[in-house]
C-alpha positions, -999 to 999 in steps of 0.1 A, spaced: 476 -593 -840 480 -623 -818 499 -620 -786 529 -644 -785 527 -668 -755 563 -661 -745 558 -624 -743 552 -604 -711 519 -591 -727 506 -627 -727 513 -630 -690 497 -597 -682 466 -608 -702 463 -641 -683 469 -623 -650 442 -597 -658 417 -625 -667 425 -644 -635 423 -612 -614 388 -602 -627 368 -620 -599 388 -606 -569 386 -571 -585 349 -575 -590 344 -585 -553 368 -562 -535 362 -530 -555 326 -529 -543 335 -533 -506 338 -495 -499 304 -489 -516 281 -512 -496 267 -485 -473 261 -461 -502 244 -488 -522 221 -495 -492 212 -458 -489 209 -451 -527 186 -481 -535 166 -480 -502 180 -515 -493 189 -532 -460 225 -538 -450 219 -575 -456 207 -569 -491 237 -547 -499 260 -574 -487 243 -599 -510 259 -581 -539 291 -601 -529 273 -634 -522 253 -636 -555 284 -628 -575 303 -656 -558 273 -680 -563 272 -672 -600 310 -675 -603 311 -708 -584 282 -725 -602 292 -714 -637 327 -728 -634 313 -764 -635 299 -757 -669 326 -734 -683 353 -761 -678 338 -789 -700 325 -764 -725 360 -751 -731 374 -786 -734 349 -794 -761 345 -761 -780 378 -744 -772 390 -718 -747 385 -688 -769 348 -690 -777 338 -698 -741 361 -670 -728 345 -645 -752 310 -656 -742 319 -652 -705 335 -618 -709 305 -606 -730 282 -618 -702 304 -601 -676 304 -568 -694 266 -569 -699 263 -576 -662 286 -547 -653 265 -523 -675 233 -535 -658 248 -530 -624 259 -495 -632 223 -486 -644 204 -507 -619 172 -489 -606 166 -512 -576 184 -536 -553 167 -565 -570 180 -555 -604 215 -550 -590 215 -584 -575 203 -600 -607 230 -583 -628 257 -592 -602 247 -628 -605 251 -624 -643 285 -608 -639 296 -636 -616 286 -663 -642 305 -644 -668 336 -640 -647 338 -678 -644 352 -679 -679 382 -658 -670 400 -673 -640 391 -709 -649 402 -706 -685 433 -685 -678 448 -715 -659 436 -739 -686 454 -718 -712 486 -720 -692 484 -758 -692 476 -757 -730 507 -737 -739 533 -745 -713 547 -777 -698 571 -786 -670 590 -759 -652 578 -733 -678 543 -739 -667 553 -735 -631 570 -702 -639 539 -689 -657 515 -700 -630 537 -683 -604 537 -651 -623 499 -652 -629 495 -659 -592 514 -627 -584 491 -607 -605 461 -622 -588 476 -614 -554 480 -577 -564 443 -574 -574 428 -575 -539 455 -552 -525 446 -524 -550 409 -531 -555 395 -513 -524 416 -483 -532 403 -481 -567 368 -486 -554 373 -457 -530 386 -435 -558 356 -443 -579 333 -433 -550 351 -399 -548 348 -394 -586 311 -402 -590 296 -427 -565 291 -464 -564 278 -466 -600 312 -455 -612 327 -487 -597 304 -509 -618 310 -487 -648 347 -493 -645 342 -530 -641 320 -530 -672 347 -511 -692 373 -536 -679 352 -565 -693 349 -547 -726 386 -541 -728 394 -577 -720 368 -589 -745 384 -568 -773 419 -580 -762 409 -617 -763 391 -612 -796 421 -597 -814 450 -609 -793 444 -645 -781 444 -674 -804 428 -708 -796 451 -728 -773 432 -760 -767 449 -790 -783 430 -802 -814 408 -833 -806 390 -851 -834 354 -861 -828 354 -846 -793 320 -848 -775 307 -825 -748 299 -854 -724 301 -833 -692 297 -863 -669 323 -883 -688 348 -855 -687 345 -850 -649 347 -888 -644 379 -889 -664 394 -861 -642 382 -877 -610 399 -910 -620 433 -892 -618 445 -896 -582 473 -869 -586 448 -843 -600 422 -850 -573 448 -852 -545 465 -819 -553 431 -802 -558 423 -812 -522 457 -799 -510 451 -766 -529 416 -762 -516 426 -768 -479 453 -742 -483 427 -717 -496 405 -724 -466 434 -717 -441 439 -682 -454 402 -674 -458 398 -681 -421 417 -648 -415 403 -628 -445 367 -634 -436 370 -618 -401 401 -596 -404 382 -563 -397 366 -578 -366 399 -589 -352 424 -563 -363 401 -533 -357 375 -546 -333 397 -565 -309 433 -553 -315 426 -516 -319 439 -510 -355 426 -478 -371 410 -480 -406 442 -468 -422 464 -492 -403 440 -520 -411 446 -513 -448 483 -515 -443 482 -547 -423 459 -563 -449 483 -553 -476 511 -568 -457 493 -601 -456 487 -600 -494 524 -590 -497 533 -623 -480 514 -641 -507 531 -620 -534 566 -628 -519 558 -665 -518 547 -665 -554 578 -645 -564 601 -670 -545 583 -699 -562 589 -683 -596 626 -677 -587 630 -714 -578 611 -726 -609 634 -705 -632 664 -723 -617 647 -757 -622 643 -764 -585 619 -794 -583 583 -783 -575 581 -806 -545 606 -786 -526 588 -752 -523 555 -772 -519 570 -792 -490 584 -760 -474 551 -741 -476 530 -770 -464 552 -777 -434 558 -741 -424 521 -730 -426 509 -750 -396 540 -739 -376 529 -703 -382 493 -708 -373 501 -728 -342 526 -701 -332 498 -675 -334 475 -698 -314 501 -702 -287 503 -664 -281 465 -662 -279 463 -691 -255 488 -673 -233 464 -643 -232 486 -621 -255 463 -606 -281 483 -579 -299 489 -569 -335 527 -575 -332 522 -611 -320 494 -619 -345 500 -602 -378 535 -616 -385 523 -652 -383 495 -643 -407 520 -628 -431 541 -661 -429 509 -681 -436 503 -659 -467 539 -665 -478 533 -702 -475 501 -699 -496 520 -680 -523 547 -707 -522 524 -737 -525 496 -724 -547 514 -724 -581 530 -758 -575 497 -773 -564 479 -759 -595 506 -772 -618 502 -806 -602 465 -806 -607 466 -797 -644 497 -815 -656 482 -851 -658 450 -841 -677 459 -820 -708 428 -831 -726 406 -820 -697 424 -789 -684 392 -769 -684 374 -794 -662 404 -798 -639 407 -760 -635 369 -757 -628 372 -785 -602 401 -768 -585 382 -734 -584 351 -749 -570 371 -768 -543 387 -735 -533 353 -718 -530 338 -747 -510 366 -747 -484 366 -709 -482 329 -711 -474 334 -738 -449 363 -719 -433 342 -688 -430 313 -707 -415 336 -724 -389 351 -691 -378 317 -673 -377 304 -701 -354 333 -700 -331 341 -663 -331 315 -651 -305 330 -675 -279 367 -676 -289 374 -644 -307 408 -643 -325 415 -678 -313 388 -691 -336 408 -678 -366 441 -694 -356 425 -727 -346 407 -729 -380 439 -720 -398 458 -747 -378 432 -772 -387 432 -765 -424 470 -762 -427 475 -795 -409 448 -811 -430 466 -798 -462 499 -813 -449 483 -847 -443 466 -846 -476 499 -839 -494 516 -868 -476 488 -891 -487 488 -880 -523 526 -883 -525 524 -919 -513 494 -925 -536 504 -909 -569 541 -899 -567 557 -865 -558 549 -832 -574 
């Protein structure tokens, strides 16, 4: 029985598909030390279970997008989920750290067919403000995933160890595979005589100034928040004295800011407020928040109560701008929504990696200030990029 696009179940399915990568990353965080001990690995090798997943996820997106534009969303999504489930089973049974890393790479490649194509499906099925509403709702589900993932991972450790985490991820892949098989019809618009032509498809998307411009805006916004995420334990616990329990609460507050921003965006979209208004508000407020946090640190005040609220506001701005920016990226290229979604995803990963590298390089000398300076740089760059793309291609 096919799930109707206007039903809540359709939104839940898309949200679950889009949330698969953050679940796969964050559920394993509590298990890194146990993996190291169990498989006689080093701490660096255990940490690679995150890196190789991200590498597979990032690289595969570039292929998943054009394949789905040529052959359809459904077959590519099914292939990806099958690969993901196979990788999860392999991780759960892995006899060595080398095998675990190999299967994590496989799972990452498979997961690329979930987030990328979930956004493409939204573009296939919905237009205008309806697409904005759906993207805002899907963004809310994605935001919840990293909040609950470490807790689920910790529960799995209590029930049976780190292999239970990967067993649960494998089961999740199988369930999503079955749901897509029986519940999701093909959404890609019919195109006669379509060719794969990967280079041609990317060239067609890159010729759209609005798509490219808002992909840059979205990527820069991702980099701004990742500057905090990458080093949050070092700052909140290592320098500001938060306990492990309090750290979890504070991290959840940050994610709650994103959730609140996405909810507010959805509220505005349902009332037909033009997308440019929440986008402008979020892009202008974000640098104010990051510069505010910077001002306190420059004044020598390094406290949780003068740092975390600004991060929460930055998260709110991210939740406010992300759905509108994604909609602006996908709207002009209905025939290449898969490629555009892949391009957007890769841009986010590249800026996140750049942001993490910048903060890592500056942190030994500047401490928490390295985070707020990086956030200020990325948020200001996003604001400038938005102004340029508005003048170049018209408002969102």
